[in-house]
C-alpha positions as a LaTeX table, in Angstrom:
\begin{tabular}{lrrr}
\hline
Residue & $x$ (\AA) & $y$ (\AA) & $z$ (\AA) \\
\hline
Unk1 & 112.55 & 91.46 & 95.25 \\
Unk2 & 116.24 & 90.73 & 95.01 \\
Unk3 & 118.55 & 88.23 & 93.40 \\
Unk4 & 120.96 & 86.62 & 95.81 \\
Unk5 & 123.71 & 86.02 & 93.29 \\
Unk6 & 124.51 & 85.38 & 89.69 \\
Unk7 & 125.95 & 82.21 & 88.24 \\
Unk8 & 128.59 & 82.57 & 85.57 \\
Unk9 & 129.66 & 79.47 & 83.66 \\
Unk10 & 132.42 & 79.94 & 81.11 \\
Unk11 & 131.45 & 82.75 & 78.75 \\
Unk12 & 127.73 & 82.49 & 79.56 \\
Unk13 & 126.21 & 84.47 & 82.43 \\
Unk14 & 122.81 & 83.24 & 83.58 \\
Unk15 & 120.46 & 83.79 & 86.51 \\
Unk16 & 118.00 & 81.19 & 87.72 \\
Unk17 & 115.78 & 82.45 & 90.50 \\
Unk18 & 112.70 & 81.13 & 92.25 \\
Unk19 & 109.70 & 82.69 & 93.96 \\
Unk20 & 106.89 & 81.20 & 96.04 \\
Unk21 & 103.54 & 82.95 & 95.63 \\
Unk22 & 100.58 & 83.01 & 98.01 \\
Unk23 & 98.05 & 84.04 & 95.33 \\
Unk24 & 97.62 & 84.12 & 91.57 \\
Unk25 & 97.42 & 87.91 & 91.82 \\
Unk26 & 100.83 & 88.09 & 93.46 \\
Unk27 & 102.21 & 85.76 & 90.80 \\
Unk28 & 100.95 & 87.92 & 87.94 \\
Unk29 & 102.20 & 91.15 & 89.48 \\
Unk30 & 105.67 & 89.90 & 90.42 \\
Unk31 & 106.25 & 88.00 & 87.19 \\
Unk32 & 105.18 & 91.01 & 85.13 \\
Unk33 & 107.62 & 93.28 & 86.97 \\
Unk34 & 110.43 & 90.77 & 86.40 \\
Unk35 & 109.65 & 90.43 & 82.69 \\
Unk36 & 109.05 & 94.14 & 82.12 \\
Unk37 & 112.51 & 94.90 & 83.51 \\
Unk38 & 113.99 & 92.60 & 80.90 \\
Unk39 & 111.89 & 93.99 & 78.08 \\
Unk40 & 112.93 & 97.52 & 79.03 \\
Unk41 & 116.56 & 96.41 & 78.70 \\
Unk42 & 115.93 & 95.03 & 75.21 \\
Unk43 & 115.77 & 91.37 & 76.29 \\
Unk44 & 113.40 & 88.99 & 74.45 \\
Unk45 & 110.78 & 87.38 & 76.67 \\
Unk46 & 109.83 & 83.72 & 77.00 \\
Unk47 & 106.80 & 82.77 & 79.11 \\
Unk48 & 105.70 & 79.20 & 79.83 \\
Unk49 & 102.54 & 79.43 & 81.90 \\
Unk50 & 99.02 & 78.14 & 82.34 \\
Unk51 & 96.50 & 80.00 & 80.16 \\
Unk52 & 94.78 & 81.77 & 83.08 \\
Unk53 & 98.08 & 82.93 & 84.54 \\
Unk54 & 99.32 & 83.97 & 81.12 \\
Unk55 & 96.28 & 86.18 & 80.62 \\
Unk56 & 96.83 & 87.82 & 84.01 \\
Unk57 & 100.55 & 88.33 & 83.33 \\
Unk58 & 99.79 & 89.92 & 79.96 \\
Unk59 & 97.36 & 92.33 & 81.64 \\
Unk60 & 99.99 & 93.34 & 84.18 \\
Unk61 & 102.62 & 93.76 & 81.48 \\
Unk62 & 100.32 & 96.13 & 79.61 \\
Unk63 & 99.86 & 98.15 & 82.81 \\
Unk64 & 103.63 & 98.39 & 83.06 \\
Unk65 & 103.88 & 99.77 & 79.54 \\
Unk66 & 104.89 & 96.61 & 77.67 \\
Unk67 & 103.02 & 96.49 & 74.31 \\
Unk68 & 102.24 & 92.78 & 74.44 \\
Unk69 & 100.62 & 92.38 & 71.00 \\
Unk70 & 103.40 & 94.31 & 69.29 \\
Unk71 & 106.08 & 92.37 & 71.18 \\
Unk72 & 104.50 & 89.10 & 70.05 \\
Unk73 & 104.23 & 90.31 & 66.46 \\
Unk74 & 107.86 & 91.48 & 66.50 \\
Unk75 & 109.05 & 88.15 & 67.87 \\
Unk76 & 110.25 & 89.73 & 71.12 \\
Unk77 & 107.74 & 87.80 & 73.23 \\
Unk78 & 107.06 & 84.09 & 72.92 \\
Unk79 & 104.43 & 82.42 & 75.10 \\
Unk80 & 103.81 & 78.70 & 75.59 \\
Unk81 & 101.12 & 76.73 & 77.42 \\
Unk82 & 102.82 & 75.15 & 80.44 \\
Unk83 & 100.58 & 72.06 & 80.54 \\
Unk84 & 101.05 & 71.30 & 76.85 \\
Unk85 & 104.80 & 71.94 & 76.96 \\
Unk86 & 105.16 & 69.67 & 79.98 \\
Unk87 & 103.26 & 66.91 & 78.19 \\
Unk88 & 105.57 & 67.22 & 75.20 \\
Unk89 & 108.66 & 66.75 & 77.33 \\
Unk90 & 107.19 & 63.88 & 79.39 \\
Unk91 & 106.35 & 61.09 & 76.91 \\
Unk92 & 106.90 & 58.46 & 79.62 \\
Unk93 & 105.32 & 60.42 & 82.45 \\
Unk94 & 108.34 & 62.37 & 83.69 \\
Unk95 & 110.32 & 65.20 & 82.05 \\
Unk96 & 113.22 & 64.01 & 79.89 \\
Unk97 & 116.28 & 66.05 & 78.97 \\
Unk98 & 116.04 & 65.08 & 75.29 \\
Unk99 & 112.43 & 66.17 & 75.10 \\
Unk100 & 113.16 & 69.36 & 77.02 \\
Unk101 & 115.59 & 70.28 & 74.27 \\
Unk102 & 112.91 & 69.96 & 71.58 \\
Unk103 & 109.95 & 71.31 & 73.55 \\
Unk104 & 111.73 & 74.32 & 75.07 \\
Unk105 & 115.35 & 74.52 & 74.01 \\
Unk106 & 114.87 & 75.02 & 70.29 \\
Unk107 & 112.47 & 77.94 & 70.66 \\
Unk108 & 114.60 & 79.49 & 73.39 \\
Unk109 & 117.79 & 79.24 & 71.36 \\
Unk110 & 116.05 & 80.94 & 68.43 \\
Unk111 & 114.88 & 83.68 & 70.77 \\
Unk112 & 118.40 & 84.07 & 72.17 \\
Unk113 & 119.60 & 85.30 & 68.80 \\
Unk114 & 117.91 & 88.57 & 69.76 \\
Unk115 & 119.82 & 88.84 & 73.05 \\
Unk116 & 119.86 & 87.52 & 76.57 \\
Unk117 & 116.51 & 85.87 & 77.35 \\
Unk118 & 114.23 & 87.03 & 80.15 \\
Unk119 & 112.04 & 84.02 & 80.99 \\
Unk120 & 109.34 & 82.85 & 83.35 \\
Unk121 & 108.24 & 79.23 & 83.76 \\
Unk122 & 105.77 & 77.33 & 85.90 \\
Unk123 & 105.94 & 73.78 & 84.58 \\
Unk124 & 107.70 & 72.92 & 87.83 \\
Unk125 & 104.68 & 74.29 & 89.70 \\
Unk126 & 102.42 & 71.88 & 87.84 \\
Unk127 & 104.67 & 69.02 & 88.95 \\
Unk128 & 104.64 & 70.31 & 92.53 \\
Unk129 & 100.85 & 70.51 & 92.42 \\
Unk130 & 100.81 & 66.85 & 91.42 \\
Unk131 & 103.11 & 66.02 & 94.32 \\
Unk132 & 105.91 & 65.00 & 91.93 \\
Unk133 & 108.63 & 67.07 & 93.57 \\
Unk134 & 111.43 & 64.77 & 92.39 \\
Unk135 & 110.48 & 65.54 & 88.79 \\
Unk136 & 110.32 & 69.26 & 89.62 \\
Unk137 & 113.89 & 69.17 & 90.93 \\
Unk138 & 115.00 & 67.29 & 87.80 \\
Unk139 & 113.39 & 69.89 & 85.56 \\
Unk140 & 115.16 & 72.66 & 87.46 \\
Unk141 & 118.38 & 70.82 & 86.60 \\
Unk142 & 117.48 & 70.86 & 82.90 \\
Unk143 & 117.12 & 74.63 & 83.10 \\
Unk144 & 120.50 & 74.92 & 84.82 \\
Unk145 & 122.11 & 72.90 & 82.05 \\
Unk146 & 120.43 & 75.13 & 79.47 \\
Unk147 & 121.75 & 78.22 & 81.28 \\
Unk148 & 125.28 & 76.93 & 80.81 \\
Unk149 & 124.86 & 77.20 & 77.04 \\
Unk150 & 122.48 & 80.12 & 76.59 \\
Unk151 & 122.41 & 83.38 & 78.54 \\
Unk152 & 119.09 & 83.56 & 80.35 \\
Unk153 & 117.54 & 85.29 & 83.34 \\
Unk154 & 114.88 & 82.82 & 84.43 \\
Unk155 & 112.25 & 83.06 & 87.15 \\
Unk156 & 110.53 & 79.84 & 88.23 \\
Unk157 & 107.22 & 80.30 & 90.04 \\
Unk158 & 105.64 & 77.98 & 92.61 \\
Unk159 & 102.47 & 78.22 & 94.67 \\
Unk160 & 103.53 & 78.33 & 98.31 \\
Unk161 & 100.56 & 76.16 & 99.28 \\
Unk162 & 102.24 & 73.10 & 97.72 \\
Unk163 & 104.91 & 73.17 & 100.45 \\
Unk164 & 102.91 & 73.56 & 103.66 \\
Unk165 & 103.28 & 69.91 & 104.65 \\
Unk166 & 106.50 & 69.13 & 106.52 \\
Unk167 & 106.95 & 66.13 & 104.20 \\
Unk168 & 107.72 & 68.57 & 101.37 \\
Unk169 & 110.35 & 70.63 & 103.17 \\
Unk170 & 113.33 & 68.55 & 102.03 \\
Unk171 & 112.24 & 69.05 & 98.42 \\
Unk172 & 111.68 & 72.74 & 99.16 \\
Unk173 & 115.30 & 73.01 & 100.27 \\
Unk174 & 116.51 & 71.13 & 97.18 \\
Unk175 & 114.50 & 73.45 & 94.95 \\
Unk176 & 116.00 & 76.53 & 96.61 \\
Unk177 & 119.49 & 75.06 & 96.26 \\
Unk178 & 118.89 & 74.44 & 92.53 \\
Unk179 & 118.60 & 78.19 & 92.00 \\
Unk180 & 121.16 & 80.96 & 92.01 \\
Unk181 & 118.81 & 83.22 & 93.93 \\
Unk182 & 115.43 & 83.65 & 95.57 \\
Unk183 & 112.81 & 86.36 & 95.12 \\
Unk184 & 110.30 & 87.08 & 97.83 \\
Unk185 & 107.45 & 89.52 & 98.29 \\
Unk186 & 106.43 & 90.65 & 101.78 \\
Unk187 & 102.83 & 90.51 & 100.53 \\
Unk188 & 103.27 & 86.71 & 100.41 \\
Unk189 & 103.59 & 85.78 & 104.11 \\
Unk190 & 103.28 & 82.04 & 103.51 \\
Unk191 & 106.00 & 82.14 & 100.86 \\
Unk192 & 108.26 & 84.10 & 103.21 \\
Unk193 & 107.59 & 81.63 & 106.03 \\
Unk194 & 108.53 & 78.74 & 103.76 \\
Unk195 & 111.82 & 80.39 & 102.82 \\
Unk196 & 112.64 & 80.93 & 106.48 \\
Unk197 & 111.85 & 77.27 & 107.08 \\
Unk198 & 114.17 & 76.20 & 104.27 \\
Unk199 & 116.93 & 78.46 & 105.61 \\
Unk200 & 116.56 & 77.08 & 109.14 \\
Unk201 & 116.56 & 73.50 & 107.85 \\
Unk202 & 119.76 & 74.13 & 105.92 \\
Unk203 & 121.39 & 75.72 & 108.97 \\
Unk204 & 120.38 & 72.77 & 111.16 \\
Unk205 & 121.79 & 70.29 & 108.65 \\
Unk206 & 125.12 & 72.10 & 108.54 \\
Unk207 & 125.24 & 72.19 & 112.34 \\
Unk208 & 124.60 & 68.45 & 112.59 \\
Unk209 & 127.36 & 67.67 & 110.07 \\
Unk210 & 129.83 & 69.61 & 112.18 \\
\hline
\end{tabular}
């Protein structure tokens, strides 16, 4: 995995990366590695995931030497249910910036008092699963705005299967462009194919404009 670049806005340095997973197993393994790197550097962890994925991520973190129960007790790891958090920020059916601030921002800002946040979120994946890719792109924008105020290294996770249809490829490109970098795992061939598709689409668009 690699981060393409880092975004620095004013005095705040944040990273906002994305990864497309072929399987839940790949998601748990890759997310745990990303979070464990942050924990090893003394960064507090924020996870917003579905319960099943959260359980799998916790198991992988333990295998990597992260004492999950102690980290939770010490306030160094905060976990939220992605479905419930998304409902809280979508009182009218779609995520709203004001509600994002209360559902996510307040807890994250409190966590940031301990240092730069290492975070993983998959609320956008729930939206993609529903076919609401416009809302997913909007939510990515909320995270970018948050990263301008609070230093965070954030990984957003999507299931690659949501983007197989060619009708989703424009949104796929927009999602990639909303991030400062992209992670990929060679064990996720569908995810890698999608990223190549997004890259080729972007190159074709630039060629047509010229």
